[in-house]
ZATIVEX-593722 format. One record per residue: y, x, z of N, C-alpha, C, CB in turn. Coordinates in pm, whole numbers, plus 32768, in hexadecimal, padded with zeros to 4 digits. Atoms other than C-alpha are relative to their C-alpha. Glycine has a CB too. Example, Ala and Ser with C-alpha at 12.3 -4.5 7.8 and 13.67 -1.06 7.14 Angstrom:
residues 2
7F89805980007E3E84CE830C8078805A800080037F9D807D
7F897FAE7FFA7F96855782CA806D7FB38049802E80297F72
***
This chain:
residues 245
800F7FA3806FA325971619488087801C7FC37F9F7FC97F97
7F807FDD803CA44897D518B1800C7FC37F76801080967FF9
7FEC80368085A4E0972D17857FF6806B7F9680857FBC7FF6
80107F9F806CA48497D716407F828053800B8075805A7FFB
807A7FB47FEEA340986A16CD7F917FA1802D801480728067
8072804F7FD4A1E797D316EE7FB3805280687FA57FD97F88
804B7FBD7F96A1009821180E7F9180557FC37FC67F998064
806B7FAB8036A025994F17B77F7F7FEB804D802980958004
807F800A7FB89EB2995418138002805580807F8B802B7FA4
80027FB87F809E6499C419747FD480907FEF7FA67FBA8062
80327F7880129DA59AF418F7806A805B7FC27F837FFF7FA9
7F957FB0803B9ED09B66182980658028806C80467FB27F8F
7FA57FE07F929FAE9B4F195D7FC3806B805A80217F828052
80427F9F7FA89EAE9C0D1A2E7FFE808B7FC17F707FD2801E
80037F7E80429E889D21192C808B803F7FFB7FC97FF27F72
7F787FCB80079FFF9D421906802E8035808680607F937FCF
7FD97FD37F7AA03B9D571A7B7FB7808080257FE37F938067
804D7F897FDF9F229E541AA58034807A7FB57F6B7FEB7FE2
7FCE7F90804F9FA39F2C1989808A802C802F80067FDA7F6C
7F797FDD7FD3A10C9F1B1A027FFB8049808580567F82800D
800C7FBC7F7EA0A79F781B667FCB808D7FEE7FA57FB0805E
80397F7B80199FD5A09A1AE5806A805E7FC77F897FF87FA0
7F9A7FAC803FA0F0A11E1A0A806E80258064803C7FB97F86
7F987FE47F9CA1EDA1011B257FCD80688064802A7F7F804A
80397F9F7FA2A105A1BB1C137FF9808B7FC17F737FD4802D
80047F7F8044A0D3A2CF1B11808C803B7FF37FBF7FF27F75
7F767FD08009A24BA2E51AE38030803C8083805C7F907FD7
7FD77FCB7F7DA288A3111C577FB2807E80247FEC7F96806C
804C7F857FE8A16FA4121C67803F80767FB87F6E7FEE7FD2
7FBC7F958049A21FA4DD1B5B808280288044801B7FD57F6F
7F857FE07FB8A367A4C51C1A7FE1804F8080804D7F7F8023
80287FB67F88A2B1A53A1D537FDF80917FDE7F867FBD8044
80207F78802AA229A6691C98807E804F7FDD7FA17FFE7F89
7F827FBD8021A384A6BA1C14804B8029807E80587FA57FA9
7FBB7FE17F82A419A6A91D727FB98072804A80087F838059
804D7F967FBFA300A7831DFA801E80887FC17F687FE27FF7
7FE67F818043A33CA8901CF48092802B80107FDD7FF67F6C
7F757FDE7FE3A4B4A87D1D26800B8042808A805A7F827FFA
7FFF7FC77F79A474A8C31E977FC6808D80007FB27FA78060
80387F7A800BA398A9ED1E3C806780617FC77F827FFF7FA9
7F9A7FAA803DA4B0AA781D62806C80238065803E7FBC7F85
7F9A7FE47F9BA5ABAA551E7E7FCD80658067802B7F7D8047
80377FA47F9FA4C2AB031F717FEF808C7FC57F7B7FCD8034
800F7F7E8044A47EAC161E74808680487FFA7FC77FED7F71
7F7B7FC48009A5F4AC501E40802E8030808980657F9D7FC6
7FD87FD87F79A62DAC5B1FB97FB2807C802D7FEB7F8E8063
80527F8E7FD7A50DAD501FEB803080817FC07F6E7FE87FDC
7FD67F888048A59BAE411EEA80728049804580297FDC7F74
7F8F7FC17FBBA6CBAE831FC67FEC8003809780827FB67FDF
801B80027F71A626AE60211B7FE5808E80337F877FA58020
80217F7C7FC8A602AF8D22047F6A80177FF6802E800A8094
80907FE5800CA4B1B03821CD7FBC7FFE80887FE980867FBB
805180007F86A3A1B00A22CF7F8D80627FEF7FCB7F718021
80717FA2800CA281B0F8231E7F8E7FC17FB07FCE802A808C
806C80308057A16CB0DA22207F877FD280507FD7806C7F9E
807780207FB0A05FB0CF232F7FFF7F6F802F7FF8805B8078
7FFA80877FCBA0D9AF7923A27FC87F987F9F808F7FDD8023
802A80648064A07BAECB225C7F9980387F9F807A7FCE7FB3
80527FBD80649F94AFC021AD7F837FB37FD87FD880878033
80808040801D9E48AF0C21C980097F687FFD7F9A80298066
7FF180917FFC9EC0ADAA220F80917FDA7FE17FD47FC7808A
7F7680268024A003AD6C214F80147F6980108021802B7F6F
7FE880907FEFA0A4AC1B21997FF57FB87F7A808A7FE7803E
800E804A807EA048AB17209280867FCC7FCF7F9F7F8B8011
7F8680318040A15AAAB41F9E807D80438037800B7F698012
7F8E7FB47FD0A23CABC2202B7FF5808E7FC680068003809C
7FFB7F808045A2A8AD121FA2804C8065805880437FF17F74
7FBA7FA87FA4A2F8AE0320BD802C80827FBC7FA780208076
7FD07F7C802CA3CAAF3420757FD58064806B809E80037FEB
803F7FA67FA1A31BB05B2114802980907FE57F687FF27FFA
7FED7F70800CA33CB1CE21507F7E80438029807780328058
80807FBF7FE5A20EB2B32145800B80947FDC7F8D7FBB7FAF
80037F718019A1D5B42921577F7380297FD7802E804F807B
80807FD18030A0C1B4E120A58013805B7F897FA57F8B7FDB
7FFA7FA68073A073B5A11F697FBC7FC07F887FBE80888020
80378033807DA029B5521DFD7F7E80497FDB8066800E7F8E
806D7FBF80499EE0B5921D4F803580147F727F797FA88002
7FB07FED80789FAEB6271C387FAE800C7F808055807A800F
80527FF180779E8BB6621B4D7FB47F817FDC7F9D80718013
80438080801B9E1CB4F41B51806B7F977FE37FA67FD5807A
7F94805980299F13B4241A8C7FC77F947FA48072804E7FB8
802A807180549EDCB2CC19F2807A7FC77FB87FBB7F928055
7F95803580539FAEB24218D77FDD7F717FD6801880597F84
8012808B80299FC8B0CA18AF80557FEB7F8480287F9A8073
7FB57FFF807FA026B09B174380237F767FCC7FB080487F99
7FD780848030A076AF27173880747FC4804E7F8B7FA38007
7F8D803F7FC0A1BBAEFC17FD80517FAE7F9C805980698042
7FB9805C8058A29AADEA1773808780367FD480137F7B8045
7F7D7FCE8024A3D6AEBC17637FF780827FB280538013807D
80117F83804BA355AFCA167480217FEA7F6D7F7080358010
7FD88016808AA41CAF7F15397FE8807B7FA980937FD87FF9
80167F85804BA3FCB0EC14CF7F7480388017806880688026
80817FCA7FD9A29CB111155080118052807E7FC280547F90
7FF37FB87F82A263B19B16A87F917FD6805E80897FE78041
806C80197FA2A189B18F17DB80397FF1808C7F9880717FFC
7FE680057F71A195B12F19497FA4806780407FE97F6E803B
80497F8D7FCBA127B25F1A107FD67FE68090805580807FF6
803880117F7AA044B2411B407FBA808180297F9C7F878003
803B7F847FCC9FDEB3661C1B7FC67FE4808B806B80728006
8037800E7F799EF2B3681D488050805480637F6A80298003
7FB27FBF7F979FA5B3C51E8A7FAF7FF98081808E7FBC8011
804E7FFB7F859EF8B4351FC9805F7FF880787FAA80838007
7FAA800A7F8A9FB8B3AD20F87FCF805B806F80077F708031
80247FA87F919FC1B497221F7FB47FB1806A807E8043803D
805380437F9E9EAAB432230B7FB47F897FC980537FD58072
80448073803A9E29B328221A7F7180207FD8804C7FCE7F87
808D7FED80239CBBB2F421C87FE47FD47F717FA77FB58060
8010802B808A9CF7B2832063807D80247FB17FE37F677FF7
7F927FDC80589DE0B2AD1F3C805B7F887FE67FCC80377F7C
7F9B806480249F1EB1EF1EEC802C801B7F71807A80028063
7FD77FEE808B9F6AB1B61D7E80967FEB7FF67FB37F9D7FA3
7F6E80048008A0D9B2071D46802B7FE57F70803F80838033
7FC780218082A192B1661C238083804E7FF280187F647FF0
7F897FAD8011A289B2721BB4806B7FBD7FAC7FDB80847FC2
7FA180468056A32AB18A1AB87FD880097F6E808B80388013
801980048090A341B15D1942803B807C7FBE803D7F807FC1
7FD47F8A804AA357B28D1862800B7FDA7F6D7F9D80788015
7FF0802C808CA3EDB230170E7FC680667F9F80957FE97FE0
802E7FAA806BA358B2B715CF8073802A7FA67F947FBB7FAF
7F9A7FD2805EA40FB35314AC7FFC7FB87F7B7FF180947FEA
8008804D807BA3B6B25213A77F9B80327F9B80847FFD7FC1
80617FC8805EA2AAB32913027F717FD1801C800580978005
8085802A7FDAA180B29013B37FB6806780527FB17FE17F88
80407F997FAFA12DB3D8146080197FE580948034808D7FDA
7FF280137F71A0F8B3D615D78079804D80337F80802C804B
7F8C7FB97FCAA233B42F16997FD6807C804F80537FA3805A
80197F877FB5A249B5871736801B7FE58093805680757FCD
7FF3801B7F72A20DB56918AC8043807580477F787FE2803E
7FC47F937FB1A2F3B63019907FA18028806F80897FD5803B
805A7FD47F94A241B7011A9A801E7FB58081800C80978017
7FF180447F81A205B6591BE880208064806E7F807FB18023
7FE27FA47F91A290B6EF1D297F83801E8050806C7FC5805B
80727FD37FB3A199B7B41DF8801F7FF680967FD980907FDA
7FF07FFF7F71A15FB7AD1F6E801E7F778039806C805F8026
7FE6807C7FB8A1C1B6A6206C807B7FBA7FC78012801A8097
7F9480528038A29AB58D1FDF80157F8580577FE17FD77F6E
7FDF807E7FBDA34AB461207780297F9B7F9680718013806B
7FE880648067A33EB32E1F9A80317F7E803E7F807FE77FAF
7FD280857FDAA3F2B1E31FB37FF07FA27F8A809480048031
800D8062806CA3B1B0A91EF07FC57F7E80337FAA80387F91
803980827FE0A327AF4A1EE47F6880077FF780377F937FA2
809280037FFCA1BCAF141F427FD57F7E7FBC7FC980098095
801380748057A153AE2B1E2A7F6E7FEF7FD88056800C7F85
80838013803EA016AD8B1DA47FFA804A7F7B7FE27F697FEB
800E7FB8807E9F8DAE481C7B801E7FA27F8B7F71803C7FF2
7FE2805680739FEDADCB1B1F7F8B7FAA7FD4802C80537F8D
8073805280249E8EAD441AFD7FC3802B7F7D80287F6E7FF9
80457FDE807B9DACAD4419D27FCC7F817FC07F8D80638019
80378072804A9D24AC5D18CC7F7A80267FC480627FD27F91
807E7FE080449C04AC6E17D6801480827FB47FD57F8C7F9E
7FF17F7C803D9BE3ADDA17797F9280137F987FFA8071806B
80627FF2806C9B3AADF416277FC2808B800480437FE67F76
80457F8080009A34AF0316247FDD8032808B805380657FBC
80247FD87F7A9A0FAF10179D805B806A80397F7380328002
7FB27F9B7FB89A8AB01D1888800880807FAE7FC3801C808A
7FEE7F8A80549B1DB13717B98015807F804F80737FEC7FA3
7FDE7F897FB39B6BB22518D77F908068800580237FD8808D
80697F997FFB9A12B2CD18F97FEE804A7F7C7F7C7FC28029
80127FC180839A17B3181783806E80657FDF7FFB7F967F94
7F937FA280189B58B3E317A17FE8807D8055808A7FC08022
80227F837FBC9B10B54E17F6807A804D80307FAE80587FA5
7F897FB37FDF9C76B5C61816806A7FA5803E803880477F84
7F9280467FBE9DA5B56518E5808380227FB9800780248096
800480877FC49E84B4A518DC7FA77FA17FB2808D7FC78007
80538065803E9DA8B37A189580537F847FE27F887FDC805C
7FB48074802F9E24B24817DB7FAE7F818011802980127F6D
804280827FF29DD2B0DE182380617F927FD77FCE7FEA8092
7FAA807080249E54AF9117A980037F97806E7FD17FC07F7E
800080577F8B9E00AEDD18F17FEF8057807B7F917F937FF7
800C7FB47F849E29AF5D1A517F9F7FB7805C808B80128045
8069803A7FAD9CE3AF051AFC7FEB805D80767F7C7FEC7FB0
80087FAA7F8A9CE8AF891C617F71802D801C80387FB78079
808B7FD97FEC9B6EAF861C757FD680707FA27FA57F887FEB
80207F96805F9B50B0591B3A80448083802680297FD67F73
7FB87F877FD89C58B14B1BB67FBA8042807780937FE08024
80447FC97F8B9BA8B1741D067F7C80437FD97FE57F918067
807F7FC6802C9A59B1B01C5C801880817FB27FB17F9D7FA9
7FE27F8A804F9AF8B2AA1B6E802A80758059806D7FE27F9A
7FD57F977FA59B95B36A1C8E7F9580268065807D7FD4804A
80677FE67F9B9A5FB3531D6880367FF7808D7FC380877FEB
7FC2800E7F7D9B33B2E31E8C802E7F708012807880628011
7FCD80857FE49BAFB1A81F3580967FFA7FE57FE27FD78091
7F73801680199D00B1131EDF80387F99806280177FD27F6F
7FBC806A7FB79DFCB0501FAA800D7F877FA3808D802F8034
800A807980539E09AEE51F3280767FE87FA37FEE7F8A8058
7F8A801380569F65AEFC1E98803080857FC980717FBA804E
7FC37F888037A036AFF21DD3808D800E803980027FFB7F63
7F797FE47FCFA17CB0971E3C805B80137F888002807F805C
7F9D7FF7806CA294B0531D41807A8049803780267F717FC8
7F9A7FAB7FC6A389B16C1D86808D7FC97FE87FF5808C7FC9
7F748026800EA4F9B12A1DC1803F80437F86804F80248080
7FB67FC68070A5E9B1671CA280418084802C806B7F9D7FCC
7FC67F7D7FE6A66AB2CD1C8B805280287F867F92806B8021
7FAE7FDE8075A794B31D1BA87FDF80887FC580937FFC8027
801F7F7A8033A71EB4851B8B7F7780087FBF800880648070
80887FFE8036A5C1B4211B1680007FD87F6D7FA57FA28050
80108024808CA556B40E19AC7FBB7F797FF07FB2806B7FB6
8049807F8007A487B2DB1A00805E7F89800E7F957FFB806E
7FB6807E7FF6A50FB17D19CF7FBA7FAC806A80087FB57F76
803B804C7F92A4D4B0C11B12804A7F7D8013800180528083
7FC880867FF6A536AF5A1ADC7F8A7FA3801780537FD77F7F
8075804F7FDFA426AE9C1B9080277F6D80127FBC80368080
7FE780907FF3A412AD231B7F7F7A7FB9800B80517FC97F86
807980517FF8A316AC181BD27FDB7FCF7F7580127F898062
8030802A8083A244ABC81AA47FAC7F8280117FAF80717FBA
804A807E7FFBA1DDAA5B1A8D7FB97FE27F7C805F7F8D8023
804180168080A14EAA8B1932804C7F9A7FAC7F727FD18016
7FC380688055A18DA95C185680337F89804F7F9C7FD17F99
7FD880737FB0A1E6A87B197B806D802480657F877FC78048
7F917FED7FA2A339A8D51A0F802F7F7980358075804B7FBC
7FD280817FC9A3EFA7CC1ADE803A7FA27F968068801A806A
7FC480568066A4B0A74E19AF7F977FB77FAE805980527FA4
806B8041804DA36BA70518F67FC47F8C80507F9180667FDA
8032806D7FADA2EDA6351A1B805F7F887FFB7FED802F8091
7FA0806F8006A42FA5691A177FFD7FBA7F79808D8033801E
800B803D8085A40BA53218A17F867FA57FF87FF9806C7F94
807880547FFFA2A9A4B018D480147F8580587F8780518031
7FE380747FACA323A3CF19ED804D7F977FB2804F802B807D
7FB3805D8052A420A33518FF7FA47FB97F9D807080497FB4
805E803E805EA306A2F818047FAC7F9680457FA6806B7FC1
805480627FBAA229A24D1905804E7F8380267FC2803F807D
7FAE80747FE0A344A16D197A801E7FAE7F838084802B8044
7FE98046807FA38DA11A180D7F857FAE7FD8802380637F91
807B804A801FA221A0B617DC7FF67F8380577F84805A8015
800680747FA7A2389FD0190C805B7F907FCC802A80288090
7FA580658038A3649F2018737FC97FC97F7E808C803D7FE9
803180298083A2BF9F18171F7F937F96800A7FCC80787FB3
806D80617FF8A1879E5B179080357F7780287F95802F8063
7FC580817FD9A25E9D4E183380477FC27F88806380128076
7FBA80338076A3349D2E16F97F9D7FCC7F998058806E7FC1
8065802D8061A1FC9D1516207FC57F7A80297F9080697FF3
8034807F7FD1A1709C0016FB80617F8E7FE37FE180078097
7F9C80688019A2B39B3B16E0800E7FE47F6C80878027803B
7FF080128090A2CF9B77156A7F8C7FB27FC5800D80887FBA
807480468037A16D9AFC15297FF97F6E802B7F818047802A
800580897FCDA1A999BF15EF80867FB87FF37FD480008090
7F828043801BA2FE9963156C7FE97F897FA6806780617FC1
801180798052A314980314E2804C80117F7E80317F82804B
7FC07FFD8081A35D97F51373803B7F757FE27F9B802B7F91
7FC280828021A44E96E313057FB47FB97F93809180147FD5
804A804F8065A3A795CD124480527FF47F817FDD7F728037
7FBB80098081A3FA95C310D380267F6F7FE27FA680397F8E
7FD580898029A4C0949C10547FB07FD57F87809B7FFD7FE0
804E80328070A3E493C70F79805D7FC07F987F967F9A8032
7FAF803A806BA478936B0E2E7FCB7F757FDE8000805B7F81
***
């Protein structure tokens, strides 16, 4: 037995070991998640500058956890525009603009993300520039949709009689039903264009859990593992006997 410490009960040792092992495992799990997301960011950055590939190769079965840069020809459904009004980079108020695009020879629609259109600070919807007519050639990243959360009040699209329509969540199922047509499983985030009024700075959105947050949680779990061992030792430290007078 170490000097200065008394032997703790077996159950205290067992609980401490179990808790420490659990906390260490959770810490390594958080580090694994951070490394996984770091790898996604690297692949995303590499895809943004990769040569474009034909859209047909990945249209219906895009590679998981990959973001191919594609080229596709077709035409816009210029009278069907959706405005996503909750982008995170809208300090002045603004919308992310999505337009259905009919690929040449395709049997469904591709939702094209034109980019972010800043507002003017008044709260009014930004003025949309006219879309080009006829056959177009688009390039961009073939990305998962931004997703959706709990939409209070249900699907608002059928209740809007005029275009463009506004939504706070991009639900691909709702968009497909609203258009009365099938959609490809991902959206096309168009390449940046210096001559365009749209702001096209696309980035992976991990919500509230970027890689740095995972590493912070890993540090917390490892700290908890150390803490339970320290507590066990502190509770079983021998106290010096008082000198009797």
